[in-house]
C-alpha positions, 0 to 999 in steps of 0.5 A: 417474500420476507426471506427474499427481502432479508437476502437483499438486505444482506447483499446490500449491507455487505457491499462495502466488503464486496467492493474492497475484497480485492486490492486497495485502490492506489490509483496513479500510485500503482505506476510507481515503486517509490511515490511521494506526493503532497499538496503541502509546501515542504513535503513530497521529496524523494532522495535516492542514494548513489547505489540505487537501482530502481527496477521501475518508476519513481515520483516526487511532487516537490524535489527528486534528488538522484545521486551519481550512479542511480539507475531508474529503469522507468520514469522519474517524475518530479516537480524539480529534479536534481540529477547528479549523474543518474540514468533514467530510462523513461520520461523525466520531469513533470510527467504525472498529475501530482495533485491526483497522485497525492490524493490517491495516496491519501485515499489509499491510506484512509481506506486502509485505516477503515479496516480495524481488526484484531489489536496486536499491541506491540509487535517485536521478536518473531511473529507469524500471520496466516492467511484466511481470506481478508484480515486486518490488524492494529499494531501499536509499536512495530519494533523489530531488532536484528534477527527478528522476523515477521512472516506473512503466510498465505496464498495469492487469494489472501489479503492483509492490512496492518495499521501501525499507530505507534513507533515503527523501526526495523534494525539491520537484519530484521525481516518482513517476509511473505511466504506461500504465494501471497502477493506483496500488493495484497500485504499493506503496512499502513503507518498512520499519522502520529505527531510523536512517531513521524517516521518509519525507519529501517536499516539493512532489513529484508522486507516485502510488501506495500508500505503506505503512509499519509503523514509519515516520512520513510527513512530506508538505510543502506543494505536493505533488501527490497526485492518485493517492496513498494513505498508510498507517502504523502511526506518524504522518502529518503532511500539510501538503497541498492536494488529495489524491485516490485514484480506485480502478480497478475493473479492478485489483481482479481477484478471485483464487481463495482458496488453499483452492479450489486445494488442494481441487481438487488433493487431490480430483483426486489422490484420484480418480486414485489410486482409479482407479489402485488399481482397475486394479491 
């Protein structure tokens, strides 16, 4: 009886881990490659430069600026759209619930921030992180110069969360590379709000992964290679980019039983065992 109760306790105590063993819940943001949404008056702006080709959908709760020649293969949802000669294949205008989108991005960032793992201090130069199931890391400053490479090596079953609290800048020629089959939707770079470091800036870098922030602006310069990247922010995004793709890996979306399922099972089993024990007594 004591051993069983100990087992039930361990199962219920680990419910939060079991529930988050899959992908962080991005809610409506999952529908977009670029999404910026906020309930604040001056946030939620997305600017796409004239050479941008987005192989998916974009959303901005306030203003979406589409330069001449921009191509959006999916929807372009926005409170206000200034289209200077762009082509949008899908729906345009207020085609999503922006309050829900803002809440989903904020909630995803808050969830990511709860995963406080090994403190890496400042990350610069070349570094490699090898998959071992679920791992989380804290980074003070993320500063990669041209030629510097941060490599994430893992399988489709591995999951990484990097919480960046300080400065975040990637120079032209810097790299964030995924190797070994690890899915970009399972590699989260969460840029925590900071009154001093208010942005994530990159030049002509080659980066892959999911880039998230509740409180920072993303500034993406010309020449960036974004073949496996998506960007979510509650502030604004300035993207003078070219081709941007984010192919979803079906294998990475492994369904995880809801906490209530485990809880009901544990409580039910406990009740049966206690009832049986009482009968014997």
